C-alpha positions as CSV (number, residue, x, y, z in Angstrom):
1,X,-2.2,-5.4,-12.8
2,X,-0.7,-3.9,-9.6
3,X,-1.5,-4.5,-5.9
4,X,-2.4,-2.3,-3.0
5,X,-3.5,-2.8,0.5
6,X,-7.0,-1.6,1.4
7,X,-9.0,-1.5,4.7
8,X,-11.6,-4.3,4.6
9,X,-14.2,-2.2,6.4
10,X,-13.9,1.2,4.8
11,X,-12.3,0.2,1.5
12,X,-9.8,3.0,2.1
13,X,-6.3,2.6,0.7
14,X,-3.5,1.9,3.1
15,X,-0.8,4.6,3.0
16,X,2.4,5.3,5.0
17,X,3.7,8.8,5.8
18,X,7.0,10.0,4.4
19,X,9.4,12.3,6.3
20,X,7.4,15.3,5.4
21,X,4.1,13.8,6.7
22,X,2.8,13.2,3.1
23,X,0.6,10.2,2.6
24,X,2.3,7.7,0.3
25,X,0.4,4.7,-1.3
26,X,2.6,1.7,-1.9
27,X,1.8,0.1,-5.2
28,X,3.2,-3.5,-5.4
29,X,4.3,-4.8,-8.7
30,X,4.3,-8.4,-7.4
31,X,1.5,-9.8,-5.4
32,X,3.8,-11.9,-3.2
33,X,5.5,-8.7,-2.0
34,X,2.1,-7.2,-1.0
35,X,1.4,-10.5,0.9
36,X,4.8,-10.3,2.6
37,X,4.3,-6.7,3.6
38,X,0.9,-7.4,5.0
39,X,2.3,-10.3,7.0
40,X,4.9,-7.9,8.5
41,X,2.1,-5.4,9.4
42,X,0.3,-8.3,11.2
43,X,3.5,-9.3,13.0
44,X,3.7,-5.7,14.2
45,X,0.2,-5.9,15.6
46,X,-1.3,-3.6,13.1
47,X,-4.9,-3.1,14.2
48,X,-6.9,-2.6,11.0
49,X,-8.0,-5.6,8.9
50,X,-6.6,-5.2,5.4
51,X,-7.0,-7.0,2.1
52,X,-4.8,-7.1,-1.0
53,X,-6.5,-5.6,-3.9
54,X,-5.5,-5.8,-7.5
55,X,-5.8,-2.6,-9.5
56,X,-4.6,-1.2,-12.8
57,X,-1.8,1.3,-12.7
58,X,-3.9,4.2,-14.2
59,X,-6.7,3.9,-11.6
60,X,-4.5,3.9,-8.6
61,X,-2.5,6.9,-9.8
62,X,-5.7,8.8,-10.7
63,X,-7.1,8.1,-7.2
64,X,-3.8,9.2,-5.5
65,X,-3.9,12.5,-7.5
66,X,-7.6,13.1,-6.5
67,X,-6.8,12.7,-2.8
68,X,-3.4,14.4,-3.0
69,X,-1.5,11.3,-2.0
70,X,1.9,10.5,-3.3
71,X,2.6,6.9,-4.5
72,X,5.6,4.6,-4.8
73,X,6.0,1.6,-7.0
74,X,7.5,-1.4,-5.0
75,X,9.5,-3.4,-7.5
76,X,10.2,-7.1,-6.9
77,X,13.8,-6.5,-6.0
78,X,13.0,-3.9,-3.3
79,X,12.7,-4.6,0.4
80,X,10.2,-2.4,2.2
81,X,9.2,-2.8,5.8
82,X,6.3,-1.2,7.6
83,X,6.9,1.7,9.9
84,X,7.0,0.9,13.6
């Protein structure tokens, strides 16, 4: 089981943009990291209401490929912060 952030209203997956303006879905290996990341978003006054969703790896990768999104696995020893 992996964890992603989704919009509560639309159920759309939260994604960041990379330096080439590609959408990148962050897939958290550890739920605590997803919780921490969402807390950082809230601290930065992120306006959309998100939820942490558990999902299997194959499903999220398939969804990313259908929507032409890139994805990144966030391992427990990695520190990621939301864009400002």
